[in-house]
C-alpha positions in Angstrom: 409.4 -3.2 45.9 410.0 -6.5 44.2 412.8 -8.7 46.2 413.1 -6.7 49.3 410.0 -7.6 51.6 411.6 -10.5 53.6 414.8 -8.7 54.4 413.0 -5.6 55.5 410.8 -7.9 57.7 413.6 -10.0 59.2 415.5 -6.6 60.1 412.6 -5.4 62.2 412.0 -8.7 63.9 415.7 -8.8 65.2 415.6 -5.1 66.0 412.5 -5.9 68.1 414.2 -8.7 69.7 417.2 -6.4 70.7 414.5 -4.0 72.1 413.6 -7.0 74.4 417.2 -7.2 75.2 417.7 -10.4 73.4 420.1 -8.4 70.3 423.4 -9.1 69.6 426.5 -6.9 70.0 427.6 -6.3 66.4 426.6 -3.7 64.1 426.8 -3.5 60.5 428.9 -1.5 58.2 428.1 2.2 57.3 428.9 5.2 55.8 431.1 7.6 57.8 433.5 10.5 56.8 436.9 11.5 58.3 436.7 14.8 59.8 433.0 14.6 60.5 430.1 13.8 58.2 428.2 16.1 56.7 424.1 16.2 56.9 422.0 18.1 54.5 418.4 18.5 53.4 417.4 17.3 50.1 414.1 17.3 48.2 412.2 13.8 47.6 409.1 12.6 47.1 408.1 12.5 50.6 409.5 16.3 51.1 412.5 18.0 52.3 414.5 15.4 54.4 417.5 14.7 56.0 420.6 12.8 53.6 423.8 12.0 54.2 427.2 13.6 52.2 426.4 10.9 49.5 423.0 12.1 49.1 421.3 8.8 50.6 418.2 9.5 52.5 418.4 9.2 56.2 415.5 7.4 58.6 414.6 7.4 62.2 413.6 4.1 64.2 410.6 4.5 66.6 411.8 1.7 69.2 415.2 3.8 69.6 412.5 6.2 71.5 415.4 9.3 71.2 417.8 7.2 72.9 420.7 4.8 72.0 420.2 2.4 68.8 418.7 -0.8 69.4 419.2 -1.8 65.8 422.1 -4.4 65.2 423.2 -7.6 63.5 420.5 -8.4 60.5 418.7 -5.2 61.3 421.9 -3.1 61.0 422.7 -4.9 57.7 419.5 -3.6 56.1 419.4 -0.4 57.9 423.3 0.7 58.3 423.8 3.3 61.0 424.9 6.9 59.8 428.3 7.1 61.3 430.7 10.0 61.8 434.7 10.1 62.7 434.6 13.5 64.7 431.4 15.7 64.9 429.1 15.5 62.2 428.8 19.0 60.2 425.3 20.9 58.8 425.0 21.0 55.3 422.2 23.0 53.4 419.3 23.4 55.4 420.1 21.6 58.4 420.2 23.1 62.1 423.6 22.6 63.4 422.2 22.8 67.1 420.0 19.4 66.4 423.2 17.5 65.2 424.8 15.2 67.7 426.2 11.5 68.0 425.2 8.5 70.1 428.0 5.6 71.1 427.2 2.3 69.2 428.1 -1.1 71.0 431.3 -1.3 69.0 432.3 1.9 69.9 431.5 4.0 66.8 429.7 7.4 66.8 426.3 7.1 65.2 424.9 10.6 64.0 421.8 11.9 65.8 419.3 14.6 64.8 416.9 15.9 67.4 418.3 13.0 69.3 416.8 10.3 66.7 419.7 8.1 65.7 419.9 8.1 62.0 420.0 5.1 59.1 420.3 4.7 55.7 418.3 2.0 53.9 419.9 -0.8 51.9 417.6 -1.0 49.5 417.5 3.0 48.6 419.6 2.5 45.2 420.2 6.1 44.5 420.2 9.4 46.4 416.6 10.6 47.1 415.3 7.0 46.9 412.6 7.0 49.8 412.0 3.1 49.9 412.3 2.7 53.6 409.7 5.1 54.4 406.8 3.7 56.7 408.0 0.2 56.7 406.2 -1.4 59.3 405.0 1.9 60.6 408.5 2.2 62.4 411.0 3.6 59.9 410.6 7.3 59.0 412.4 10.1 57.0 412.9 13.1 59.0 412.7 17.0 58.2 414.8 19.9 58.9 412.8 20.3 62.3 413.7 17.0 63.3 410.6 15.8 63.2 409.7 12.3 61.6 407.5 12.7 58.6 405.1 10.0 59.8 401.2 8.8 58.7 399.2 7.1 61.4 398.8 3.5 60.8 395.5 2.6 59.0 393.5 -0.6 59.7 391.2 -1.8 56.9 389.2 -5.0 56.1 390.0 -7.1 53.0 388.8 -10.5 51.5 391.2 -13.6 52.3 390.6 -17.6 52.0 389.3 -17.4 55.5 386.9 -14.7 54.7 387.1 -10.6 55.4 389.8 -9.7 57.8 391.8 -6.8 59.2 394.9 -5.6 57.3 397.0 -2.6 57.0 396.8 0.1 54.3 399.1 -2.0 51.8 396.7 -5.1 52.1 398.8 -7.3 54.5 397.0 -9.2 57.0 396.9 -8.7 60.4 396.4 -11.2 63.4 395.7 -11.1 67.2 397.0 -13.6 70.1 395.1 -15.1 72.4 397.8 -15.0 75.0 397.5 -11.3 75.1 395.5 -10.1 78.2 393.9 -6.8 78.7 395.0 -5.2 75.8 398.7 -5.6 76.3 401.2 -7.5 74.0 402.9 -10.4 75.6 405.0 -11.2 72.6 409.0 -10.9 73.2 411.9 -13.0 72.5 411.2 -16.0 70.2 407.7 -14.6 69.6 409.2 -11.7 68.0 411.0 -13.7 65.1 407.8 -14.6 63.5 405.3 -11.9 64.6 405.7 -8.1 64.0 403.8 -5.7 66.1 401.7 -3.1 63.8 403.0 0.5 65.4 401.8 3.8 64.8 402.9 7.4 65.5 399.5 9.3 66.3 395.9 7.8 66.5 395.5 4.9 64.1 392.6 5.5 61.4 390.1 3.1 60.1 390.0 2.3 56.5 387.3 0.5 54.2 385.5 -1.8 56.4 387.2 -1.1 59.6 385.5 0.7 62.7 387.1 3.6 64.1 385.4 3.1 67.6 387.3 -0.2 67.7 390.6 1.2 67.2 393.0 2.3 70.0 396.8 2.0 71.0 399.2 0.2 73.6 402.5 0.8 74.8 405.1 -1.8 73.4 408.6 -2.0 74.9 410.8 1.3 74.9 408.7 3.7 73.7 406.7 2.4 70.8 402.8 2.4 70.4 401.0 -0.7 69.1 397.7 -0.6 67.1 395.1 -2.2 68.9 391.4 -3.6 67.6 388.8 -3.9 69.9 391.3 -4.7 72.5 393.3 -7.0 70.5 397.0 -5.8 69.8 397.8 -6.5 66.2 400.6 -8.1 64.4 401.8 -9.2 61.2 403.3 -12.4 60.2 406.7 -13.1 58.8 405.5 -16.1 56.5 403.1 -13.9 54.6 404.3 -12.8 51.4 401.9 -10.8 49.6 398.6 -8.9 50.3 396.0 -11.6 51.2 398.3 -14.2 52.6 397.3 -15.9 56.0 400.1 -18.2 56.7 399.8 -17.2 60.4 396.1 -18.3 60.5 395.6 -20.6 63.9 399.3 -21.1 64.3 399.5 -23.0 67.7 396.0 -22.4 67.9 396.5 -19.1 69.6 397.2 -16.8 66.5 394.1 -15.8 64.6 393.0 -13.1 61.8 390.2 -10.5 63.2 387.2 -9.3 61.2 385.7 -6.3 61.0 383.6 -6.6 64.2 386.8 -7.3 66.4 386.2 -11.0 66.8 388.7 -13.5 66.0 387.9 -16.0 63.1 389.3 -19.2 64.3 388.7 -21.6 61.5 391.9 -23.1 59.4 393.1 -21.6 56.4 
C-alpha cells in the first residue's frame, strides 16, 4: 500500500517499546459511541470478521496477550483503540458473551472480544478494508468465534546486493544480531526503535530457498512469539523501504543478513 509503510513500522516499534515497559501514557483518539458501541460481523476479502458501528474492520494486536493494551502514543495514532461509552452491544453475527472492555491508561474503555483488545487501522480508507491484516505478523482481523485470522510467518530466500538472504513472505530483508545468545532476543528499549522482531502465530513455514529444519521460535516479551532461523532470532530493519533493501547490514558490526544455510553474511553492503 503506497505511502503507508513507514507509519506502520514506526507504530510497531513504539508498541514494542511499550511492551518492554518503556511506552508513554497517552492514547490516540478513536471511535466511541454513547450508550455502547455496537460490534458486528461483515464479509471482507479476509473472510467474515469483526467491524465497528461504522463498518470499519477491527484488529487484535498479539503483544497484548489477551490482556491490557500496550498500544499507545505513535502506535495508537496508527491503530486507534475501539472505544465504547457504556457496555458494547452485539450486532449481526456477534456472540454477546465474548464482548467486554478493558481500561486504557487515560481511563477510557476499550472494547475486547474473547479478551482481545480491538483496534481500527488508520490506513483503512473505507468499510471492509483490511489493509492492516498481517502487518509484521502481529496485527490480525478477528472472526465471530473470537479467533485471530492468522497465517504463520513464512521465511524465504531472495537476492540482494550482499547476496542471497533470508526475507519474509513479502520479500523484506531479515537480520540476526550477534548479541543474541542461546536463541533468545536481547533487543529491547532503544533497540526496538530500529529493529522489529519477526513474529508468528503457529509454526513458521519455509518458502523458496529456506530450510524448514532450521526454522524455530522463541518467546518475546509478553506472549509474542518470534521466528528464529538456525537459532538466530530474526528482525526487520526500519530503514529498509522496499523489498531487497539491506540498510541494516553490518550496523554497529552486530547486525547481519542471513543466508539460506543459516549463517550470517558479514560483508558490508
